[in-house]
LUMTITI-153432 format. One record per residue: residue number from 1; residue in one letter; z, y, x of N, C-alpha, C, CB in turn. Coordinates in nm, 2 decimals. Atoms other than C-alpha are relative to their C-alpha. Glycine has a CB too. Layout:
! residues N
> NUM  a  Z  Y  X  Z  Y  X  Z  Y  X  Z  Y  X
...
//
This chain:
! residues 83
> 1  x  -0.01  -0.01  0.14  1.56  -2.04  -2.51  0.04  0.15  -0.03  0.10  -0.10  -0.06
> 2  x  -0.04  -0.13  0.05  1.58  -1.71  -2.70  0.07  -0.02  -0.14  -0.12  0.10  0.00
> 3  x  -0.07  0.02  0.12  1.83  -1.68  -2.98  0.01  0.14  -0.08  0.14  -0.05  0.02
> 4  x  -0.01  -0.13  0.08  1.86  -1.42  -3.27  0.15  0.05  0.01  -0.03  -0.03  -0.14
> 5  x  -0.14  -0.05  -0.02  2.24  -1.41  -3.23  0.09  -0.12  0.06  0.06  0.04  -0.14
> 6  x  -0.09  0.10  -0.06  2.54  -1.60  -3.09  0.02  -0.13  -0.08  0.13  0.06  0.04
> 7  x  -0.02  0.11  0.09  2.58  -1.82  -3.39  -0.11  -0.10  0.01  0.02  0.05  -0.15
> 8  x  0.11  0.09  -0.02  2.23  -1.95  -3.37  0.00  -0.07  0.13  -0.13  0.08  -0.02
> 9  x  0.00  0.06  -0.13  2.27  -2.00  -3.00  0.10  -0.12  0.00  0.05  0.11  0.11
> 10  x  -0.10  0.11  0.00  2.59  -2.21  -3.06  -0.05  -0.12  -0.07  0.12  0.05  -0.07
> 11  x  0.05  0.11  0.07  2.42  -2.42  -3.32  -0.11  -0.08  0.07  -0.06  0.05  -0.14
> 12  x  0.12  0.07  -0.07  2.10  -2.49  -3.12  0.05  -0.07  0.13  -0.10  0.11  0.04
> 13  x  -0.05  0.06  -0.12  2.30  -2.56  -2.80  0.08  -0.12  -0.04  0.09  0.10  0.08
> 14  x  -0.08  0.11  0.04  2.53  -2.79  -2.99  -0.10  -0.12  -0.04  0.09  0.03  -0.12
> 15  x  0.10  0.11  0.04  2.22  -2.98  -3.13  -0.05  -0.07  0.13  -0.11  0.06  -0.08
> 16  x  0.06  0.05  -0.13  2.09  -3.02  -2.77  0.11  -0.09  0.07  -0.04  0.11  0.09
> 17  x  -0.10  0.08  -0.07  2.43  -3.14  -2.64  0.03  -0.13  -0.07  0.13  0.09  0.00
> 18  x  -0.02  0.13  0.08  2.47  -3.40  -2.92  -0.09  -0.11  0.05  -0.02  0.03  -0.15
> 19  x  0.10  0.09  -0.05  2.16  -3.56  -2.78  0.04  -0.07  0.13  -0.14  0.06  0.01
> 20  x  -0.02  0.05  -0.14  2.30  -3.60  -2.43  0.15  -0.05  0.03  -0.03  0.11  0.10
> 21  x  -0.14  0.04  -0.03  2.68  -3.66  -2.47  0.03  -0.11  -0.11  0.10  0.12  -0.01
> 22  x  -0.05  0.10  0.09  2.85  -3.96  -2.63  0.11  0.07  -0.09  0.06  -0.12  0.08
> 23  x  -0.10  -0.06  0.09  3.04  -3.83  -2.94  0.13  -0.07  0.00  -0.06  0.01  -0.14
> 24  x  -0.13  0.07  -0.01  3.31  -4.09  -2.88  0.08  0.05  0.12  -0.03  -0.15  0.01
> 25  x  -0.08  -0.05  -0.11  3.40  -3.93  -2.55  0.07  0.13  -0.05  -0.10  0.04  0.12
> 26  x  -0.07  -0.13  0.03  3.65  -3.65  -2.56  -0.01  0.09  0.11  0.15  -0.03  -0.03
> 27  x  0.02  -0.11  -0.11  3.59  -3.33  -2.37  0.06  0.13  -0.05  -0.14  0.01  0.03
> 28  x  -0.04  -0.13  0.03  3.68  -2.97  -2.36  -0.11  0.10  0.02  0.13  0.04  0.09
> 29  x  0.10  -0.10  -0.01  3.45  -2.68  -2.43  0.07  0.13  0.05  -0.08  0.02  -0.13
> 30  x  -0.07  -0.12  -0.05  3.54  -2.37  -2.23  -0.09  0.12  -0.04  0.01  0.00  0.16
> 31  x  0.06  -0.12  0.04  3.46  -2.03  -2.37  0.05  0.12  0.07  0.02  0.02  -0.16
> 32  x  -0.03  -0.12  -0.07  3.45  -1.70  -2.19  -0.02  0.12  -0.09  -0.08  0.02  0.13
> 33  x  0.01  -0.12  0.09  3.53  -1.38  -2.39  -0.12  0.09  0.02  0.12  0.08  0.01
> 34  x  0.12  -0.09  0.00  3.26  -1.12  -2.47  -0.12  -0.08  -0.03  -0.01  0.07  0.13
> 35  x  0.12  0.07  0.05  3.03  -1.36  -2.65  0.01  -0.15  0.02  -0.11  0.05  0.07
> 36  x  0.01  0.14  -0.03  3.09  -1.70  -2.50  0.10  -0.08  -0.09  0.04  -0.03  0.14
> 37  x  -0.10  0.07  0.09  3.39  -1.79  -2.73  -0.06  -0.04  -0.13  0.12  0.08  -0.02
> 38  x  0.07  0.03  0.12  3.18  -1.77  -3.04  -0.09  -0.13  0.01  -0.09  0.12  -0.05
> 39  x  0.09  0.11  -0.03  2.92  -2.01  -2.89  0.08  -0.13  0.02  -0.09  0.03  0.12
> 40  x  -0.08  0.12  -0.03  3.18  -2.24  -2.75  0.07  -0.06  -0.12  0.11  0.04  0.11
> 41  x  -0.07  0.04  0.12  3.37  -2.26  -3.08  -0.10  -0.09  -0.09  0.05  0.11  -0.09
> 42  x  0.10  0.07  0.08  3.05  -2.38  -3.26  -0.02  -0.14  0.07  -0.13  0.08  -0.02
> 43  x  0.03  0.13  -0.07  2.98  -2.64  -2.99  0.12  -0.09  -0.01  -0.03  0.03  0.15
> 44  x  -0.12  0.09  0.01  3.34  -2.77  -2.99  0.01  -0.06  -0.14  0.12  0.09  0.03
> 45  x  -0.01  0.06  0.14  3.34  -2.81  -3.37  -0.11  -0.11  -0.02  -0.02  0.11  -0.10
> 46  x  0.11  0.10  0.02  3.00  -2.99  -3.37  0.03  -0.13  0.08  -0.13  0.06  0.05
> 47  x  -0.02  0.12  -0.08  3.11  -3.23  -3.09  0.14  -0.06  -0.03  0.00  0.03  0.15
> 48  x  -0.14  0.05  0.03  3.47  -3.27  -3.22  0.09  0.01  0.12  -0.01  -0.14  -0.05
> 49  x  -0.07  -0.02  -0.12  3.60  -3.15  -2.89  0.10  0.12  -0.01  -0.09  0.02  0.12
> 50  x  -0.10  -0.11  -0.01  3.89  -2.92  -2.80  -0.07  0.13  0.06  0.12  -0.04  0.09
> 51  x  0.06  -0.13  -0.05  3.81  -2.55  -2.74  0.11  0.07  0.08  -0.04  0.09  -0.12
> 52  x  -0.09  -0.08  -0.08  3.98  -2.36  -2.46  -0.07  0.13  0.04  0.04  -0.08  0.13
> 53  x  0.06  -0.13  -0.03  3.93  -1.99  -2.38  0.05  0.03  0.14  0.05  0.11  -0.10
> 54  x  -0.03  -0.04  -0.13  3.92  -1.88  -2.02  -0.01  0.15  0.02  -0.09  -0.08  0.10
> 55  x  0.00  -0.14  -0.03  4.01  -1.53  -1.92  -0.04  0.02  0.14  0.13  0.07  -0.04
> 56  x  0.04  -0.02  -0.14  3.83  -1.41  -1.61  -0.02  0.15  0.03  -0.13  -0.08  0.03
> 57  x  0.03  -0.13  -0.05  3.78  -1.10  -1.41  -0.15  0.02  -0.01  0.05  0.03  0.14
> 58  x  0.14  -0.03  0.01  3.44  -0.93  -1.47  -0.07  -0.03  0.13  -0.02  0.14  -0.05
> 59  x  0.07  0.03  -0.12  3.19  -1.06  -1.22  -0.11  0.11  0.01  -0.06  -0.14  -0.01
> 60  x  0.10  -0.10  -0.03  2.97  -0.79  -1.07  -0.09  -0.04  0.11  0.06  0.14  0.02
> 61  x  0.09  0.03  -0.11  2.66  -0.85  -0.86  0.00  0.12  0.09  -0.14  -0.04  -0.05
> 62  x  0.01  -0.11  -0.10  2.67  -0.65  -0.54  -0.10  -0.05  0.10  0.14  0.03  0.06
> 63  x  0.09  0.03  -0.11  2.40  -0.64  -0.28  0.09  -0.02  0.12  -0.11  0.11  0.02
> 64  x  -0.08  0.02  -0.12  2.52  -0.74  0.07  0.05  0.13  0.05  -0.09  -0.07  0.10
> 65  x  -0.04  -0.14  -0.05  2.52  -0.37  0.17  0.12  0.05  -0.08  -0.12  0.09  -0.01
> 66  x  -0.11  -0.05  0.08  2.74  -0.28  -0.12  0.13  -0.08  0.02  -0.04  0.00  -0.15
> 67  x  -0.11  0.09  -0.02  2.96  -0.59  -0.07  0.08  0.04  0.13  -0.04  -0.14  0.00
> 68  x  -0.07  -0.03  -0.12  3.03  -0.49  0.29  0.07  0.13  -0.01  -0.11  0.02  0.11
> 69  x  -0.07  -0.13  0.01  3.11  -0.13  0.19  0.13  -0.02  -0.08  -0.09  0.09  -0.08
> 70  x  -0.12  0.03  0.08  3.36  -0.27  -0.07  0.11  -0.06  0.09  -0.03  -0.09  -0.12
> 71  x  -0.09  0.06  -0.09  3.52  -0.48  0.20  0.06  0.10  0.09  -0.06  -0.12  0.08
> 72  x  -0.05  -0.10  -0.10  3.55  -0.19  0.44  0.09  0.09  -0.08  -0.12  0.08  0.05
> 73  x  -0.09  -0.08  0.08  3.70  0.02  0.16  0.14  -0.07  -0.02  -0.06  0.04  -0.13
> 74  x  -0.12  0.07  0.02  3.96  -0.25  0.10  0.09  0.00  0.13  -0.02  -0.14  -0.04
> 75  x  -0.07  -0.01  -0.13  4.05  -0.26  0.47  0.06  0.13  0.03  -0.09  -0.05  0.12
> 76  x  -0.05  -0.13  -0.02  4.08  0.11  0.49  0.12  0.03  -0.09  -0.12  0.10  -0.03
> 77  x  -0.11  -0.03  0.10  4.30  0.13  0.18  0.13  -0.09  0.04  -0.04  -0.04  -0.14
> 78  x  -0.12  0.09  -0.02  4.52  -0.17  0.29  0.06  0.03  0.14  -0.05  -0.14  0.00
> 79  x  -0.06  -0.02  -0.13  4.56  -0.09  0.66  -0.01  0.14  0.06  -0.07  -0.09  0.10
> 80  x  0.02  -0.14  -0.05  4.47  0.28  0.69  -0.10  0.01  0.12  0.14  0.05  0.04
> 81  x  0.10  0.01  -0.11  4.19  0.18  0.93  -0.13  0.06  -0.05  -0.02  -0.14  0.06
> 82  x  0.13  -0.06  0.03  3.87  0.40  0.93  -0.10  -0.08  0.07  -0.01  0.15  0.04
> 83  x  0.11  0.08  -0.06  3.56  0.19  0.99  -0.13  0.08  -0.01  -0.02  -0.14  -0.06
//
């Protein structure tokens, strides 16, 4: 799905979720800052569920080569070992 903005995304996703969840059930919608909270708020309101915000560390994709380099740098910084 492609959305024009986060509000539209929240409304359309909520419409889809209403079809698959029992509205009598109680659940929690988790929102991640930097865009996800807006969407999660709309979904939570539509379903009548609680909204919780989760703060997380930024996830960065690293290739295996870069990941190994980061691990080596950590070891060097922590233990003073040159690899």
